[in-house]
N, C-alpha and C positions, 0 to 999 in steps of 0.2 A: 270086325268087332269095333264097336263104337263104345267109348267110355266118356263119362260125363265128368271125369276128374278134372278140376281146375286147380292150378297151381296157385298157393297163397301169393298175395301181393305183398312184397316187403318194401314197397316204394316209399312209404312214410318212415322207415327206419334208416333209409339210405342217406348218408351224409354227403355224398357227392353231388355231381350234377345230374339232373333227371335227363333221360333221353329224349331228344326233341326239344329241350329248352336250354340251350347253351347261354351260359352266363347267368342263369337264375341261381339266387342263394336261397337257401331253405331256413338257415337259421340267422336271422339279423334282429337287431333292436336298434331302433331310431335310424336305420340305414347303415349301420356298422355291423361287421361280423363279430363273433364271440372272441376271436383271437385279437381283433382291433381293440375290442372293449377290454380284453386282459391286459394289452399293453398300455392303454391309457391308464388303466387303475394301477399298474406297476409303476408308471411314471409318477402318478400322483402320490402314491405312497413312498416312493423314494424321496420326492421332494418334501413331503411332510416330516420324514425321518431326518433329512438334513436341516430343515428349519428347526426341529426339535434339538439336534446337537448343537446347533448354533446358539439357541436359547441357553442350553445347558452350559456349555462351555465358554461363551463369550458374555453373556448377559448376568447369569446367575452365579458364575464361578467368583468373580470380584466380591460379590457380597457374602460369600461363605466365610472368609475371615473375620469381617465385621460381625456376622452373626455368632461365630464362636467368641469373640471378644464380648459381644454383648451377654451371652450366656455366662462367661466367667465373671463379668461385673455383676451380674444378678446373683450368682452364687456368693460372691464377696459380700455384697449388700445383705443378702439374708444371714450369713454368717455375723456381720456387725450387728444387725438387729437382734439376734439371738443373744450376743454378748450383752447388748444394752438392756435387753429385758431381764437377764440374770443380774446386772449390776442395779437395775431398778429395784428388784426384788431384795437385794442385799440392802441397799439404801433404805428401803421401806422398814426393814428389820431394824436398822440403826435409828431411824427416826423414832420408831415406837420404843426402843429402849431408852432414848434421850428424853422423849415425853414422860415416860415413868419416872426417870430421874428428876426431871423438872418438876414433877407433881410432888415427889418425896421432899425435894429441898423446898418447895412452897409451903408444904405442910410444917417442915421443921422451922421455917423462918416465921410462920404465923404462931407456931408454939412458943418460940423465942419471944416474939413480939407481946404475946399474952402474958408470959412471965414478967417479962420487963415493966410493962405497963399496968399489970396486975388486973387484968380483965377476967 
């Protein structure tokens, strides 16, 4: 009995070494295996994380207190400006009242002057 049945080849899915090709690597990129690339990426990410922490705690941390003081000073300055605006509005009202009084006094003086000099 002769069968023409042929077993399917799974060689392209095999992740190990191919028979007859000792030392051959199937999955490489620029001459390095995927495991080596994973190690390199892990080391680079670890170093980037360390540099990030270094900047966060050593470089930027001393400025945090200064930034908080600056924000507090801006709030105080805004409060002072608000008080000045209110004060200016009150002073404008007082100046208007004094101007009206001055006009009335001027008219009374003019009337008295006309009565005295007879015009």
